[in-house]
Each structure stands twice: as structure tokens, then as C-alpha cells.
C-alpha positions in Angstrom: 10.2 -153.3 109.9 10.3 -149.6 109.7 13.7 -147.8 109.1 14.5 -144.0 110.0 15.6 -142.0 107.0 17.6 -138.8 107.7 17.7 -135.9 105.1 21.2 -135.2 103.9 21.5 -131.5 104.6 23.5 -129.2 106.8 22.3 -128.9 110.3 21.9 -125.6 112.2 21.8 -124.9 115.8 18.8 -123.3 117.7 20.7 -120.1 118.3 21.4 -120.0 114.6 17.7 -120.4 114.0 16.8 -117.6 116.5 19.5 -115.4 115.0 18.1 -115.9 111.5 14.6 -115.0 112.7 15.9 -111.9 114.4 17.9 -110.9 111.4 14.8 -111.3 109.1 12.7 -109.2 111.4 15.3 -106.5 111.7 15.8 -106.3 107.9 12.1 -106.2 107.4 11.7 -103.3 109.7 14.6 -101.5 108.2 13.3 -102.0 104.7 9.9 -100.9 105.7 11.4 -97.8 107.3 13.4 -97.1 104.2 10.4 -97.7 102.0 8.3 -95.4 104.2 10.9 -92.7 103.9 11.1 -93.0 100.1 7.3 -92.9 99.9 7.2 -89.7 102.0 9.9 -88.1 99.9 8.0 -89.2 96.7 4.8 -87.6 98.0 6.7 -84.4 98.9 8.3 -84.4 95.4 4.9 -85.0 93.8 3.4 -82.2 95.7 6.3 -79.8 95.0 6.6 -80.7 91.3 2.8 -80.5 90.8 2.7 -77.1 92.4 5.8 -76.0 90.6 4.4 -77.2 87.2 1.0 -75.7 87.8 2.5 -72.4 88.9 5.0 -72.4 86.0 2.2 -73.1 83.5 0.0 -70.4 85.1 2.9 -67.9 85.1 3.6 -68.6 81.5 -0.1 -68.3 80.7 -0.1 -64.9 82.4 3.0 -63.9 80.5 1.3 -65.0 77.3 -1.8 -63.1 78.2 0.3 -60.0 79.0 2.3 -60.4 75.8 -1.0 -60.7 73.8 -2.1 -57.4 75.3 1.1 -55.7 74.4 1.2 -57.0 70.9 -2.5 -56.2 70.5 -1.9 -52.6 71.6 0.9 -52.3 69.1 -1.4 -53.8 66.5 -4.1 -51.3 67.2 -1.5 -48.4 67.2 -0.1 -49.7 63.8 -3.6 -50.1 62.5 -4.4 -46.5 63.4 -1.2 -45.3 61.8 -2.0 -47.4 58.7 -5.5 -45.8 58.5 -3.9 -42.3 59.0 -1.4 -43.0 56.3 -4.1 -44.2 53.9 -6.2 -41.1 54.7 -3.2 -38.9 54.1 -2.3 -40.7 50.9 -5.8 -40.0 49.6 -5.7 -36.4 50.7 -2.3 -35.8 49.2 -3.3 -37.5 46.0 -6.4 -35.4 45.8 -4.4 -32.2 46.4 -1.9 -33.4 43.7 -4.8 -33.8 41.3 -5.9 -30.3 42.1 -2.5 -28.9 41.4 -2.4 -30.9 38.1 -5.8 -29.4 37.2 -4.5 -26.0 38.0 -1.4 -26.6 35.9 -3.6 -27.9 33.1 -5.8 -24.8 33.3 -2.8 -22.6 32.7 -2.6 -24.0 29.2 -5.6 -22.0 28.3 -4.1 -18.8 29.7 -0.9 -19.4 27.9 -2.7 -20.2 24.6 -4.9 -17.1 24.9 -1.9 -14.9 25.7 0.1 -16.3 22.7 -2.9 -16.0 20.5 -3.3 -12.4 21.4 0.4 -11.7 20.8 0.1 -13.5 17.4 -3.0 -11.6 16.4 -1.5 -8.2 17.3 1.5 -9.0 15.1 -1.0 -8.5 12.2 -1.1 -4.8 13.0 0.2 -2.7 10.1 2.6 0.2 9.6 2.7 2.8 12.5 0.2 0.7 14.6 2.8 -2.0 15.0 4.1 -0.6 18.3 5.3 -2.0 21.6 2.5 -0.5 23.6 1.3 -1.1 27.1 -0.9 -4.0 25.9 2.2 -5.7 24.4 4.1 -5.2 27.6 1.3 -6.6 29.7 0.9 -9.6 27.4 4.6 -10.3 27.6 4.4 -10.0 31.3 1.4 -12.3 31.4 3.3 -15.0 29.5 6.2 -14.6 32.0 3.7 -14.9 34.9 2.1 -18.0 33.4 5.5 -19.6 32.9 6.4 -18.8 36.5 3.1 -20.2 37.7 3.5 -23.4 35.7 7.0 -23.8 37.1 5.8 -23.4 40.7 2.9 -25.8 40.2 5.1 -28.3 38.5 7.6 -28.2 41.4 4.8 -28.8 43.9 3.5 -31.7 41.8 6.9 -33.2 41.8 7.2 -32.8 45.6 3.8 -34.3 46.1 4.8 -37.3 43.9 8.0 -37.8 46.0 6.0 -37.5 49.2 3.4 -40.1 47.9 6.3 -42.5 47.2 7.5 -42.0 50.8 4.0 -42.5 52.2 3.6 -45.7 50.1 6.9 -47.0 51.3 5.9 -46.2 54.9 2.5 -47.8 54.3 4.2 -51.0 53.1 6.4 -51.2 56.1 3.4 -50.5 58.5 1.3 -53.1 56.6 4.1 -55.7 56.9 4.5 -55.0 60.7 0.8 -55.0 61.2 0.4 -58.4 59.4 3.3 -59.7 61.5 1.5 -58.6 64.7 -1.7 -60.2 63.5 0.1 -63.5 62.9 1.9 -63.2 66.2 -1.4 -62.6 68.0 -3.0 -65.7 66.3 0.0 -67.8 67.3 0.1 -66.6 70.9 -3.7 -66.9 71.3 -3.4 -70.5 70.0 -0.7 -71.2 72.6 -2.8 -69.6 75.3 -5.7 -71.9 74.4 -3.6 -75.1 74.8 -3.8 -77.2 78.0 -2.7 -80.7 79.0 -6.0 -82.1 77.7 -5.5 -80.6 74.2 -5.3 -83.4 71.6 -2.6 -81.8 69.5 0.2 -81.5 72.0 3.3 -83.7 71.6 7.1 -83.8 72.1 9.1 -81.7 69.7 12.7 -82.0 68.7 14.9 -79.5 70.5 12.1 -77.1 71.5 14.5 -74.8 73.5 16.6 -73.9 70.4 16.9 -70.2 69.4 15.6 -69.9 65.8 17.7 -67.9 63.3 16.7 -64.3 63.0 15.5 -64.1 66.6 15.6 -60.5 68.0 15.6 -59.1 71.4 12.6 -57.4 73.0 14.4 -54.1 72.8 14.9 -54.6 69.0 11.3 -55.6 68.6 10.1 -52.5 70.4 12.5 -50.2 68.5 11.4 -51.6 65.2 7.7 -51.0 65.8 8.4 -47.6 67.4 10.5 -46.6 64.4 7.7 -47.6 62.0 5.2 -45.6 64.0 7.4 -42.5 64.4 8.3 -42.6 60.7 4.6 -42.8 59.7 3.8 -39.8 62.0 6.7 -37.9 60.5 5.7 -38.6 56.9 2.1 -37.7 57.7 3.2 -34.4 59.3 5.4 -33.6 56.2 2.6 -34.5 53.9 0.2 -32.3 55.8 2.6 -29.4 55.5 3.1 -30.1 51.8 -0.7 -30.2 51.2 -1.0 -26.8 52.9 1.9 -25.5 50.8 0.3 -26.8 47.6 -3.1 -25.2 48.5 -1.3 -21.9 49.2 0.6 -22.1 45.9 -2.6 -22.8 44.0 -4.3 -19.8 45.7 -1.3 -17.5 45.1 -0.9 -18.6 41.5 -4.6 -18.1 40.8 -4.3 -14.6 42.4 -1.3 -13.8 40.2 -3.0 -15.0 37.1 -6.2 -13.1 37.9 -4.3 -9.9 38.8 -2.3 -10.1 35.5 -5.5 -10.9 33.5 -7.2 -7.9 35.0 -4.2 -5.7 34.3 -3.9 -7.0 30.7 -7.6 -6.5 29.9 -7.5 -3.0 31.5 -4.6 -2.2 29.1 -6.6 -3.7 26.2 -9.7 -1.6 27.1 -7.6 1.5 27.4 -5.9 0.8 24.1 -9.2 0.1 22.4 -10.5 3.5 23.7 -7.4 5.1 22.3 -8.1 3.5 18.9 -11.7 4.5 19.0 -10.7 8.1 19.9 -8.1 8.1 17.1 -10.6 6.7 14.6 -13.1 9.3 15.7 -10.5 12.0 15.2 -9.5 10.6 11.9 -13.1 10.4 10.7 -13.6 14.0 11.7 -10.4 15.0 9.9 -11.5 12.9 6.9 -14.9 14.7 6.8 -13.3 18.2 7.1 -10.7 17.3 4.5 -13.4 16.1 2.1 -15.3 19.3 2.7 -12.2 21.3 2.1 -11.5 19.4 -1.1 -15.0 20.0 -2.3 -14.6 23.8 -1.6 -11.2 23.8 -3.1 -12.4 22.0 -6.3 -15.3 24.5 -6.5 -12.9 27.4 -6.2 -10.6 25.9 -8.8 -13.6 25.4 -11.1 -14.6 29.1 -10.6 -11.0 30.2 -11.0 -10.7 28.3 -14.2 -13.9 29.8 -15.4 -12.6 33.3 -14.6 -9.3 32.4 -16.3 -11.2 31.3 -19.4 -13.3 34.5 -19.2 -10.1 36.7 -18.9 -8.6 34.8 -21.9 -11.7 35.6 -23.9 -11.4 39.3 -22.9 -7.7 39.1 -24.0 -8.7 37.6 -27.3 -11.2 40.5 -27.7 -8.5 43.1 -27.0 -6.1 41.4 -29.3 -8.7 41.3 -32.0 -9.5 45.0 -31.6 -5.8 46.0 -31.7 -5.2 43.8 -34.7 -8.2 45.1 -36.5 -7.3 48.8 -35.8 -3.9 48.2 -37.5 -5.8 48.2 -40.8 -6.9 51.9 -40.4 -5.8 53.8 -43.6 -3.1 56.4 -43.8 -3.1 59.2 -41.3 -6.0 57.6 -39.4 -3.5 54.9 -38.2 -2.7 57.1 -35.2 -1.9 56.3 -31.6 -5.1 57.7 -30.0 -6.5 57.2 -26.6 -8.2 54.0 -27.8 -4.9 52.6 -28.8 -3.4 53.4 -25.4 -6.4 52.1 -23.6 -6.4 48.8 -25.5 -2.7 48.5 -24.9 -3.1 49.0 -21.2 -6.0 46.5 -21.2 -3.7 43.9 -22.8 -1.1 44.4 -20.2 -3.7 44.4 -17.4 -5.3 41.2 -18.8 -2.0 39.4 -19.2 -1.0 40.3 -15.7 -4.4 39.1 -14.4 -4.2 35.9 -16.4 -0.6 35.2 -15.1 -1.8 35.9 -11.5 -4.8 33.6 -12.1 -2.6 30.8 -13.5 -0.2 31.1 -10.6 -3.0 31.0 -8.1 -4.6 28.1 -10.0 -1.3 26.2 -9.8 -1.1 26.9 -6.1 -4.7 25.7 -5.7 -3.9 22.5 -7.6 -0.8 21.9 -5.5 -3.0 22.5 -2.4 -5.6 20.2 -3.7 -3.0 17.5 -4.4 -1.7 18.0 -0.9 -5.3 17.6 0.4 -5.8 14.4 -1.6 -2.5 13.0 -0.3 -3.4 13.9 3.2 -6.9 12.4 2.7 -5.2 9.2 1.4 -3.0 9.2 4.4 -5.9 9.7 6.7 -7.9 6.9 5.0 -4.8 4.6 5.1 -4.4 5.4 8.8 -8.1 4.8 9.3 -7.6 1.4 7.7 -4.6 0.7 10.0 -6.6 1.8 13.1 -9.6 -0.1 12.0 -7.5 -3.2 11.6 -5.8 -2.7 14.9 -9.1 -2.1 16.6 -10.5 -5.2 15.0 -7.5 -7.3 16.2 -7.6 -5.9 19.8 -11.4 -6.5 19.9 -10.9 -10.0 18.7 -8.2 -10.4 21.4 -10.7 -9.2 24.0 -13.3 -11.7 22.7 -10.7 -14.5 22.8 -9.8 -13.6 26.4 -13.5 -14.2 27.4 -12.4 -17.9 27.5 -10.6 -17.1 30.7 -13.8 -16.0 32.5 -16.7 -17.7 30.7 -17.1 -21.5 31.0 -16.2 -23.4 27.8 -19.8 -24.7 27.4 -21.2 -21.2 27.6 -18.6 -19.4 25.5 -20.0 -17.9 22.3 -17.7 -15.6 20.2 -19.0 -12.1 20.0 -16.8 -11.1 17.1 -19.2 -11.7 14.2 -21.1 -8.4 14.6 -17.9 -6.4 14.9 -16.3 -8.5 12.1 -19.1 -7.6 9.7 -18.9 -3.9 10.8 -15.1 -3.9 10.3 -15.3 -5.6 7.0 -17.9 -3.0 5.9 -15.6 -0.2 7.1 -12.6 -1.7 5.3 -14.6 -2.1 2.1 -15.8 1.5 2.4 -12.2 2.7 2.8 -11.1 0.7 -0.2 -14.0 2.0 -2.3 -13.1 5.6 -1.4 -9.5 5.0 -2.3 -10.6 3.6 -5.7 -12.9 6.7 -6.2 -10.0 9.0 -5.4 -7.7 7.1 -7.7 
């Protein structure tokens, strides 16, 4: 027989059942409404954040692009300044080398001037004078020393300016390399996108790195480097112009003094030649006068010997007549005549001896004067030789070294021959 089995559970009423269904329906609708609202808000947020993200990324890409343009312009400006500085360094170094060559060239001028002064110290006796040539040579040495001092000062200034340009170049080069590295970094950043394989999270990316500068400091730093480079280039250009002007002025001073000194040399050489010509003429006339004087002395001595012979004759006649015998030993006209002849001959002989002594004194004076003339000729010849040698030495200043050939040999042989002739004449006179 079947039995009814009842489930042991709480029992609800129909209204409770309907109320539960209503409650479930109401909650479902409310949850769906809330879910719909959240979904709409999510879509709005997605749209807004997507747009904001894309615009932010695009804005920063534009900023990066603009920044790259600014940095690239500065890089180009610094590169131009760097090229200008390099060009100016080369130009100033070349000008400095020209000044150094000009300074080196003054060594030859100084050596020649000192050599001329040293040679002219070999002049002898009265020719050792402080003449116009000596004054011009001394002035030439002073001019050369002044030129060397001016050139050395410009060389020192050029060296200091080159140091400043090198320092400026180093600063520009450092700034230029920094700009190049910055451009490479920013261009790398500009090339990145969300699909790039090497993007990742970084620890504390918004930190401010040590040594970070402001945009104004960055601009002032590069502007200062650029302005300093332009200032140093301008100063270097002015210095190059000053060096070129100094070289031209010093060359003009050296050339003017060289011309003045050589003019004084030529004038002095003409004076020596004129003096030698005058002395040679005096020597010739003195020799002729000596020859005439010696001939007159020879004739006077012959006359004196002849008068002495006549005196001997008179003495002999008088002595012989003293042996006349007795009364024939009288003072006749012959005795008076012979006596007068003795007195006349003795007076004549005394006059002749006196005149002969005067002639010998005059001849001695002529010989002394001739020796003095010949000695002075020797001095003048030596001085002329030295000044001519100086003029030949000074040809180094106008003739290139490879074409310079001393022209002193011919004059040297002539001078040596002249000196030897003077010495031989002195030996003959002695």
C-alpha cells in the first residue's frame, strides 16, 4: 500500500512566492541598468583616455620634433663657429709663422751690421773716426733691435690669442658633441612608438637627474660659447691685421735704414777714393820734388867741391909765394888779389855749406812728409778695403743666399798689391 512522504522543509505562502519573483525581477532590472550605466561610462572613459593619450603622444612628438629643430639649428650654428675658429686658428698660425720668419730674417741684418762695425774697428790711426757711416751703423743696430722687439711682442700676442682660440674651440667642440648626442637621443625617442620592441617600464622615470639645467641656462650656455667664439675671431682678425702692419712697417724701417747706411758707405768710399787720389798726387809731386832736390844737392855738392879745389889752389899759390927771396917777398897786387880770392872763396864755401845744410833739412822734411803721405795712403787703402768689404758683406741683405758670390777677391788682390807697393817704397826710402 502506497504511503505519502512529505519533504521536511519550511513552507512559504503564494504571496511570498510572488513577492520573491517580483524581487528577483526588480533586482535584475536594477543590476542591468547599473551595468549599462557602467558600460557607458567605461566606453566614454575609453574614448576620452584614448583620445587624450593619442593627443598627448602627438603633442610630445611635435615637441620632440620642434626641439630637434632647435637643437639642430644650434648644432649648425656651433659647427659654423667651429669651422670659423679652425679657419682663424690656421690664419693666425700662418701669420705668426710669417712674423717668426721676419724675426729670423733680422738676424742676418744684425749680423751684417755687427760685422761691419767689427770690420771698421780695424781702421788705423787717424782713420779710426766716428764718421757718418759709424753713426748709421749704430742707428741700424738700434733699428734692428727695435724691430725685433716689436715682432717678438706681436709673436707673443699671437701665441696668447692662439691659446684663447684653442680654448674656445675646445668649448665649442664639447658643446657641438653634446648637441650631436642630444640630437641622436631625441631622434631615437621620436622614432619610438607603441609597437617598438624595446619599450618597457622604467624605475622612477619622472625623476629629475642631477645636473639638470633650465632651458634658459641651456640657451645662455650655447649663446655664450657662440658669442665668445665670435669675439675671439674678431680679436684674432684685428691681431692678424696688426701683425701684417707691423711686418710691413718693420720691413720699411729696415729697408730705409739699409739704404741710408749704404748711402753713407758709398759717400765715405768716395771720400776715401778722393783722399787716396789726392795723396797719390801729393806723393807723385813730392817724389818729383825730392828728385829735383837731390839733383840740386848733388850739383851744389859738386860746386862746393869745385870751390874747395879753387881754395886749395889759392892756398897753394899763397903758400908758394911765401918762399920768394929777400926783397922780392913783397905785398904786390898778386898778393892782394890772392888774399881777396881766399876771402871770397871762403865766404862762397860757407854760403854753399849753409845752403847745402838747408837743402838737406828740406830733403829730410820732404822724406818725412813722403813717409807720412805713404803711411796715410796705407791707412786710407786699409780703410777703403774695409768699407768695400763691408759693402760686399751688405750684399747679403739684397742678394738671395744661393746667388750670393763675394766680390771682394779682385779688390783684395788690388789692395794687397797696393799695400805691398807701399811697404816696398818704405823699404826703399829707409
